N, C-alpha and C positions, 0 to 999 in steps of 0.2 A: 849447133844442130846442122847436120849435113842434109843434102838435098833428098837423099833416100828417106830419111826419117820424116822430113817435112811432107814428102809425097805420101807416105803411109798415113800420117795424121790426116791429111786432106782427103784421101780416099776413104778413110774410116768415117769422116764427117759426111761425105757424099753417100756412103752406104747407109749410115744411120738415118739420114734425111729421107732416103728412098724407102727404107723399111718403114719409117713412120708414115709415109704416104700410103703404103700398102697394108699396114697393120689391120687385121680383121677383128681383133679382140682388144678390150680395154686394158687388160693386164699387160699385153705386149706393148701397147701404146704408152702406158705409164712407165714401163721399164725403159723404153727408148727416150722418152721425155726426160728421164732422170740421167741417162747416160750421155745424151747429146751435149749438155752444158759441161759435163765433166771432161769430155773429149775436147770440146772447144777451148777449155781452159788450158789444156796441154799444149796447144799450138802457140808458139811465141808470136808476139806482136811484130808486125813489119817495122824495120828501122825507119826513123823519121828523117 
């Protein structure tokens, strides 16, 4: 994975978390709660 892809994944996570904080309705919150772990799973683990 190149640096640009990793940046995009991390920014998506940041955006999802921010939207979750600001969500006004339960349907939006539930959608974000479902999508956040899916996006987190896409991010590779850092090398050991």
